[in-house]
C-alpha positions as CSV (number, residue, x, y, z in Angstrom):
1,M,-80.5,-176.1,-78.9
2,T,-82.0,-174.7,-82.1
3,N,-82.0,-171.2,-80.6
4,D,-78.3,-171.5,-79.7
5,I,-77.4,-172.6,-83.2
6,A,-79.4,-169.7,-84.7
7,V,-77.7,-167.2,-82.3
8,R,-74.2,-168.6,-83.2
9,V,-75.0,-168.4,-87.0
10,H,-76.2,-164.9,-86.6
11,E,-73.0,-163.9,-84.7
12,E,-70.8,-165.5,-87.3
13,S,-72.7,-163.6,-90.0
14,V,-72.3,-160.3,-88.2
15,V,-68.5,-160.9,-87.7
16,R,-68.2,-161.9,-91.4
17,D,-70.0,-158.8,-92.6
18,S,-68.2,-156.4,-90.2
19,I,-65.0,-154.5,-91.0
20,Y,-62.9,-157.1,-89.0
21,G,-64.4,-160.1,-90.8
22,K,-64.0,-158.9,-94.3
23,R,-61.4,-160.6,-96.4
24,V,-58.5,-158.5,-97.7
25,R,-59.0,-158.1,-101.4
26,G,-56.2,-158.4,-103.8
27,L,-56.8,-155.0,-105.4
28,D,-56.6,-153.3,-101.9
29,M,-53.2,-154.9,-101.3
30,F,-52.0,-154.0,-104.7
31,L,-52.9,-150.3,-104.3
32,T,-51.4,-150.2,-100.8
33,V,-48.1,-151.5,-102.2
34,V,-48.2,-149.0,-105.1
35,I,-48.8,-146.1,-102.6
36,Y,-45.8,-147.2,-100.4
37,I,-43.7,-147.5,-103.6
38,C,-44.6,-144.0,-104.7
39,A,-43.9,-142.6,-101.2
40,G,-40.5,-144.4,-101.0
41,F,-39.6,-143.2,-104.5
42,S,-40.3,-139.6,-103.5
43,I,-38.2,-139.9,-100.4
44,L,-35.3,-141.5,-102.4
45,L,-35.5,-138.9,-105.1
46,L,-35.3,-136.1,-102.5
47,A,-32.4,-137.8,-100.7
48,G,-30.6,-138.5,-103.9
49,I,-30.8,-134.9,-105.1
50,M,-29.8,-133.5,-101.7
51,G,-27.0,-136.1,-101.3
52,Y,-25.5,-135.4,-104.7
53,V,-25.6,-131.6,-104.1
54,F,-24.0,-131.9,-100.7
55,V,-21.3,-134.3,-101.8
56,R,-20.4,-132.0,-104.7
57,G,-20.8,-128.7,-102.9
58,I,-19.7,-129.1,-99.3
59,P,-15.9,-129.3,-100.1
60,H,-16.1,-125.9,-101.7
61,V,-18.1,-124.2,-98.9
62,T,-15.3,-122.6,-96.9
63,W,-15.3,-119.7,-94.5
64,A,-13.6,-117.5,-97.1
65,F,-16.3,-118.4,-99.6
66,L,-19.0,-117.3,-97.2
67,S,-17.4,-114.3,-95.6
68,T,-15.8,-112.4,-98.5
69,A,-17.1,-110.7,-101.7
70,S,-15.7,-111.2,-105.1
71,S,-13.1,-108.5,-106.0
72,A,-10.6,-108.5,-108.8
73,T,-8.5,-105.8,-107.2
74,K,-8.3,-107.5,-103.8
75,G,-8.1,-111.0,-105.3
76,T,-11.0,-112.3,-103.2
77,F,-13.7,-114.7,-104.3
78,G,-16.9,-115.3,-102.3
79,I,-20.6,-114.8,-102.0
80,L,-21.0,-112.5,-99.0
81,G,-22.4,-109.7,-101.3
82,N,-25.0,-112.1,-102.6
83,I,-26.0,-113.2,-99.2
84,I,-26.5,-109.6,-98.1
85,N,-28.5,-108.9,-101.3
86,T,-30.7,-111.8,-100.5
87,L,-31.4,-110.5,-97.0
88,Y,-32.2,-107.1,-98.5
89,I,-34.7,-108.6,-100.9
90,V,-36.3,-110.8,-98.2
91,I,-36.7,-108.0,-95.6
92,I,-38.0,-105.3,-98.0
93,T,-40.4,-107.7,-99.7
94,L,-41.9,-108.9,-96.4
95,L,-42.2,-105.4,-95.1
96,M,-44.4,-104.6,-98.1
97,A,-46.2,-107.9,-98.7
98,T,-47.1,-109.0,-95.2
99,P,-49.3,-106.1,-94.1
100,L,-51.0,-106.0,-97.6
101,G,-51.6,-109.8,-97.6
102,I,-52.9,-110.0,-94.0
103,G,-55.0,-106.8,-94.4
104,S,-56.5,-108.2,-97.6
105,A,-57.4,-111.5,-96.0
106,V,-59.0,-109.7,-93.0
107,Y,-61.1,-107.6,-95.3
108,L,-62.2,-110.6,-97.4
109,N,-62.9,-112.8,-94.4
110,E,-64.4,-110.4,-91.9
111,Y,-65.7,-107.2,-93.6
112,A,-66.6,-108.0,-97.2
113,K,-70.0,-109.4,-97.9
114,P,-70.1,-112.6,-100.0
115,G,-70.9,-111.6,-103.6
116,K,-69.4,-110.9,-107.0
117,V,-66.8,-108.5,-105.7
118,V,-65.3,-111.0,-103.2
119,R,-65.4,-113.8,-105.8
120,M,-63.7,-111.5,-108.3
121,I,-60.9,-110.7,-105.8
122,E,-60.4,-114.3,-104.9
123,F,-60.3,-115.3,-108.5
124,T,-57.7,-112.5,-109.2
125,T,-55.5,-113.7,-106.3
126,E,-55.7,-117.3,-107.5
127,T,-54.8,-116.2,-111.1
128,L,-51.8,-114.2,-109.8
129,S,-50.5,-117.2,-108.0
130,G,-50.5,-119.2,-111.2
131,I,-48.7,-116.7,-113.4
132,P,-45.1,-117.8,-114.3
133,S,-42.5,-115.9,-112.4
134,I,-40.7,-114.8,-115.6
135,I,-43.8,-112.8,-116.6
136,F,-43.7,-111.0,-113.2
137,G,-40.1,-110.2,-114.0
138,L,-41.0,-108.8,-117.4
139,F,-43.8,-106.6,-115.8
140,G,-41.5,-105.5,-113.0
141,M,-38.8,-104.5,-115.5
142,V,-41.2,-102.5,-117.7
143,F,-43.3,-100.9,-114.9
144,F,-41.0,-100.5,-111.9
145,G,-37.7,-100.4,-113.7
146,N,-38.5,-98.3,-116.8
147,A,-41.8,-96.5,-116.2
148,L,-41.0,-95.5,-112.6
149,G,-37.3,-95.1,-113.3
150,L,-36.0,-97.5,-110.6
151,G,-33.8,-99.4,-113.1
152,Y,-32.1,-102.6,-112.1
153,S,-32.2,-102.3,-108.3
154,I,-33.0,-104.3,-105.2
155,L,-36.2,-102.1,-104.7
156,T,-37.4,-103.1,-108.2
157,G,-36.9,-106.8,-107.4
158,A,-38.6,-106.4,-104.0
159,L,-41.6,-104.7,-105.5
160,T,-41.9,-107.4,-108.2
161,L,-41.7,-110.2,-105.6
162,T,-44.3,-108.4,-103.4
163,I,-46.8,-108.9,-106.2
164,M,-45.7,-112.5,-106.6
165,I,-46.0,-113.6,-102.9
166,L,-49.1,-111.5,-102.1
167,P,-51.6,-114.2,-103.2
168,L,-49.7,-116.8,-101.0
169,I,-49.9,-114.7,-97.9
170,T,-53.5,-113.6,-98.6
171,R,-54.8,-117.2,-99.1
172,T,-53.0,-118.7,-96.2
173,T,-54.2,-116.0,-93.9
174,Q,-57.7,-116.4,-95.2
175,E,-57.6,-120.1,-94.5
176,A,-56.1,-119.5,-91.0
177,L,-58.9,-117.0,-90.2
178,K,-61.6,-119.5,-91.3
179,T,-60.3,-122.1,-88.8
180,V,-61.1,-119.7,-85.9
181,P,-64.5,-120.8,-84.4
182,D,-67.4,-118.4,-84.9
183,S,-68.1,-118.6,-81.2
184,Y,-65.0,-116.5,-80.6
185,R,-66.4,-113.7,-82.8
186,H,-69.9,-113.9,-81.3
187,G,-68.6,-114.0,-77.7
188,A,-66.3,-111.0,-78.2
189,L,-69.0,-108.9,-79.9
190,G,-71.6,-110.0,-77.4
191,I,-69.6,-108.5,-74.5
192,G,-69.4,-105.2,-76.3
193,A,-66.0,-105.4,-78.1
194,T,-65.7,-103.5,-81.3
195,K,-65.0,-105.5,-84.5
196,W,-61.5,-104.2,-84.9
197,Y,-60.7,-104.9,-81.3
198,M,-62.0,-108.5,-81.7
199,I,-59.9,-109.0,-84.8
200,R,-56.8,-107.6,-83.3
201,T,-56.9,-109.3,-79.9
202,I,-58.7,-112.6,-80.7
203,L,-58.8,-113.6,-84.3
204,L,-55.3,-112.7,-85.4
205,P,-53.6,-114.3,-82.3
206,S,-55.7,-117.4,-82.8
207,A,-54.9,-117.6,-86.5
208,M,-51.2,-116.8,-86.0
209,P,-49.8,-120.4,-86.6
210,G,-51.3,-120.4,-90.1
211,I,-50.3,-116.8,-90.8
212,L,-46.7,-117.4,-89.7
213,T,-46.5,-120.6,-91.8
214,G,-47.7,-118.7,-94.9
215,V,-45.1,-115.9,-94.3
216,I,-42.3,-118.3,-93.8
217,L,-43.2,-120.3,-96.9
218,A,-43.2,-116.9,-98.7
219,I,-39.7,-116.4,-97.5
220,G,-38.8,-119.7,-99.1
221,R,-40.2,-118.6,-102.4
222,I,-38.3,-115.3,-102.2
223,V,-35.0,-117.0,-101.5
224,G,-35.5,-119.5,-104.4
225,E,-36.7,-117.0,-107.0
226,S,-34.4,-116.3,-109.9
227,A,-36.2,-115.5,-113.2
228,A,-38.1,-112.5,-111.9
229,L,-35.0,-111.1,-110.2
230,L,-32.8,-111.5,-113.2
231,F,-35.0,-109.0,-115.0
232,T,-35.4,-106.6,-112.1
233,A,-32.7,-106.7,-109.4
234,G,-29.7,-107.4,-111.7
235,S,-26.6,-109.3,-110.8
236,G,-24.4,-106.9,-108.7
237,Y,-22.4,-108.6,-106.0
238,Y,-20.6,-105.7,-104.3
239,L,-20.9,-105.0,-100.6
240,P,-23.2,-102.1,-99.7
241,K,-21.4,-98.8,-99.0
242,N,-24.5,-97.3,-97.3
243,L,-27.4,-99.1,-95.7
244,F,-30.1,-97.3,-97.6
245,S,-28.3,-96.4,-100.9
246,K,-27.9,-100.2,-101.6
247,I,-31.7,-100.4,-102.1
248,F,-31.4,-98.4,-105.3
249,E,-28.4,-100.4,-106.6
250,S,-28.3,-103.6,-108.5
251,G,-28.0,-106.7,-106.3
252,G,-27.8,-110.3,-107.3
253,T,-29.2,-112.9,-104.9
254,L,-27.8,-116.3,-104.3
255,T,-30.0,-117.9,-107.0
256,I,-28.8,-115.3,-109.5
257,Q,-25.2,-116.0,-108.6
258,L,-25.8,-119.8,-108.9
259,Y,-27.2,-119.2,-112.4
260,L,-24.1,-117.0,-113.4
261,F,-21.7,-119.7,-112.1
262,M,-23.4,-122.3,-114.2
263,Q,-23.3,-120.0,-117.2
264,K,-19.6,-119.6,-116.8
265,A,-19.0,-123.3,-116.2
266,K,-17.9,-122.8,-112.6
267,Y,-19.6,-125.9,-111.4
268,N,-17.8,-126.3,-108.1
269,E,-18.7,-122.8,-107.0
270,A,-22.3,-123.4,-108.3
271,F,-22.7,-126.5,-106.1
272,G,-21.3,-124.5,-103.2
273,V,-24.0,-121.9,-103.6
274,A,-26.6,-124.7,-104.0
275,V,-25.5,-126.2,-100.6
276,V,-26.0,-122.7,-99.0
277,L,-29.5,-122.4,-100.6
278,L,-30.5,-125.9,-99.5
279,V,-29.4,-125.2,-95.9
280,I,-31.5,-122.0,-96.0
281,V,-34.6,-123.7,-97.4
282,L,-34.3,-126.6,-94.9
283,G,-33.9,-124.1,-92.1
284,I,-37.0,-122.1,-93.3
285,N,-39.1,-125.3,-93.4
286,G,-37.9,-126.4,-90.0
287,L,-38.7,-122.9,-88.6
288,A,-42.2,-123.1,-90.1
289,K,-42.9,-126.4,-88.5
290,Y,-41.5,-125.3,-85.1
291,M,-43.4,-122.1,-85.0
292,S,-46.6,-123.8,-86.1
293,R,-46.2,-126.5,-83.4
294,R,-45.3,-123.9,-80.8
295,F,-48.3,-121.7,-81.4
296,N,-50.6,-124.7,-81.6
297,V,-49.4,-125.8,-78.2
298,E,-49.9,-122.3,-76.8
299,A,-53.4,-122.1,-78.3
300,G,-54.3,-125.5,-76.8
301,A,-53.0,-124.4,-73.4
């Protein structure tokens, strides 16, 4: 009888001291409520901003607004020229920044020996990512525009944005490569594969979800940039007469046109451009999640 009581007391003590038997403290409940309130506030804030922009802007987003360029002689008013300029900026910037960023990450992660040089390069990329965009614009205008003689042009803006998004692509690619198990490297090298062959056929495909996510997020930053492009790419809205000559001409993106509309107190048109930008950003984020999920499924299979 005494042994049964002792066993029962011991079991009650174990349950009371376990995670299931502990009493919920008031401070824990309070902090949990605060966390949920903060999360709800963030969601409501995002929904409020997007809702207000869509309500104000959707009535002014028409097919004519999207498919024509502004022209005083033809009497048309639209943002087609700005959409094309945005595509130019995005494509040219990615063509320059993606190989440089991925190549830098591969060198830092696979070839460079840990030391002062690697730490200096990583510190430099982190510092670049924290510099305000308007300073990039000032540098791009002075160096690419004036020193190299490119003037206000899409190429000047693309070169400036390449410097801006290079740290983003480099760091995300580095982190993606670090997630690849070392057993992949040792296994490939153990069967006689060269290091470059191992990187090209094993590491990069395995790290592709993270790399693509970084590239797509870089596209989002390019689309949303305005300060740097205002100093470098200018505000031209004309349609390109030639596919390649447009690169050396002034070209205002959607964000620049939004700024100009607000400056001229054309608020309805500004909200229309804002709706187009929000749709593009939402599409980019959705594409990033889809591509990441798809590559993760393929990697798991």
